[in-house]
C-alpha positions as CSV (number, residue, x, y, z in Angstrom):
1,E,-2.5,47.5,1.9
2,K,-4.2,45.7,-0.8
3,Q,-7.8,44.2,0.2
4,P,-9.0,41.1,-1.1
5,S,-10.3,41.8,-4.7
6,L,-13.8,40.0,-4.6
7,K,-16.0,42.1,-6.3
8,A,-16.6,40.2,-9.6
9,K,-20.0,38.6,-10.2
10,D,-18.2,36.1,-11.7
11,P,-17.6,33.0,-9.6
12,I,-14.8,31.2,-11.6
13,T,-13.5,35.2,-11.9
14,Q,-14.0,35.1,-8.0
15,M,-12.0,31.8,-7.4
16,Q,-9.4,32.9,-9.7
17,Q,-9.0,36.3,-7.9
18,A,-8.9,34.5,-5.1
19,H,-6.4,32.0,-5.7
20,A,-4.1,35.3,-6.9
21,D,-4.4,36.8,-3.6
22,M,-3.6,33.8,-1.8
23,E,-0.7,33.8,-3.2
24,R,0.4,36.8,-2.7
25,G,0.0,35.8,0.8
26,E,-3.4,37.4,1.3
27,A,-5.5,34.2,2.7
28,V,-9.0,35.0,1.8
29,K,-12.0,33.5,3.5
30,L,-15.2,33.3,2.1
31,E,-18.0,32.9,3.9
32,A,-20.1,29.8,3.7
33,A,-23.6,31.5,3.6
34,G,-22.4,34.1,0.6
35,K,-21.2,31.6,-1.3
36,S,-22.9,30.5,-4.6
37,E,-24.0,26.8,-5.3
38,S,-21.3,27.5,-8.2
39,E,-18.7,28.3,-5.8
40,K,-20.1,25.4,-3.2
41,K,-19.4,23.0,-5.7
42,L,-16.2,23.7,-6.9
43,E,-15.0,23.9,-3.3
44,A,-16.3,20.5,-3.0
45,E,-14.8,19.1,-6.6
46,K,-11.5,20.6,-5.2
47,A,-11.9,18.6,-1.7
48,E,-12.7,15.4,-3.4
49,R,-9.9,15.9,-5.8
50,K,-7.4,16.7,-2.9
51,R,-8.9,13.7,-0.9
52,K,-8.2,11.1,-4.2
53,L,-5.0,12.7,-4.5
54,E,-4.1,11.6,-1.0
55,A,-6.0,8.4,-0.9
56,E,-3.5,7.7,-4.2
57,K,-0.8,9.1,-2.4
58,A,-1.3,7.3,0.4
59,A,-1.6,4.2,-1.4
60,R,1.6,4.5,-3.1
61,K,3.1,4.7,-0.4
62,M,1.8,1.7,1.0
63,K,2.9,-0.4,-2.2
64,L,6.4,1.2,-1.6
65,D,6.6,0.2,2.0
66,A,5.3,-3.1,1.3
67,E,7.7,-3.5,-1.7
68,K,10.3,-2.4,0.4
69,A,9.6,-4.7,3.4
70,E,9.3,-7.4,0.7
71,R,13.1,-6.9,-0.3
72,R,14.0,-6.7,3.5
73,K,12.7,-10.2,4.1
74,K,14.2,-11.9,0.7
75,E,17.7,-9.7,1.6
76,Q,17.6,-11.2,5.3
77,A,16.1,-14.9,3.7
78,E,19.4,-15.0,1.2
79,K,22.0,-13.9,4.0
80,A,20.4,-16.3,6.7
81,E,21.1,-19.0,3.5
82,R,24.5,-17.4,2.6
83,R,25.6,-18.0,6.9
84,K,23.5,-21.6,6.6
85,K,26.1,-22.3,3.3
86,M,29.0,-20.9,5.2
87,K,28.4,-22.8,8.5
88,A,28.4,-25.9,6.4
89,E,31.0,-25.1,4.4
90,R,33.2,-24.7,7.2
91,A,31.7,-27.5,9.1
92,A,33.2,-30.0,5.7
93,Q,36.3,-28.5,5.9
94,R,37.0,-29.2,9.8
95,A,35.2,-32.7,9.3
96,K,37.7,-32.9,5.9
97,E,41.1,-31.6,8.0
98,K,39.9,-33.9,10.6
99,A,40.0,-37.0,8.4
100,E,43.2,-36.1,7.1
101,K,44.8,-36.1,9.7
102,A,43.5,-39.8,11.5
103,E,44.8,-40.9,7.9
104,R,48.5,-39.2,8.4
105,R,48.4,-40.4,12.1
106,R,47.0,-44.3,10.7
107,Q,49.7,-44.2,8.1
108,E,52.3,-43.1,10.8
109,A,51.0,-46.0,12.9
110,I,51.9,-48.1,10.3
111,V,55.5,-46.7,9.4
112,R,55.9,-47.0,13.5
113,D,54.9,-51.2,13.5
114,A,56.6,-51.6,10.0
115,E,59.8,-50.0,11.8
116,L,59.2,-52.4,15.4
117,Q,58.5,-55.4,13.4
118,R,62.3,-55.0,11.7
119,A,64.1,-54.0,14.9
120,L,62.5,-56.8,16.3
121,K,63.6,-59.1,13.4
122,L,67.2,-57.8,13.7
123,A,66.7,-58.4,17.5
124,R,66.0,-61.8,16.6
125,E,68.9,-62.8,14.0
126,E,71.4,-61.1,16.4
127,M,70.1,-63.1,19.7
128,A,70.1,-66.4,17.2
129,L,73.7,-65.1,15.8
130,A,75.1,-64.9,19.8
């Protein structure tokens, strides 16, 4: 079994070796007491970069979620507008059909009335002749 190789004195080399060891699956734990100032600084910078990346990622996710919600809201408004328009069109169509039906009945009533008037006239003429 290979042991983590942290014998180098240079902290950067130590960090590179630790990284290489971790990539091989050999997790390396550095004790806080044994770390040099530059190692602590490097880790602090790494942690800060990681925090910034996570914050940026969270901000991007929030922005995408907000855009998605805005799109959904817009789509729902458009859908509601289309439903409203269709409802109005159906109501207008029903009103038009109702008006046409009423006009047909009126015309039919005029025709019936004219036929009755003709029949009455004929009946009067026959009675006058009789």
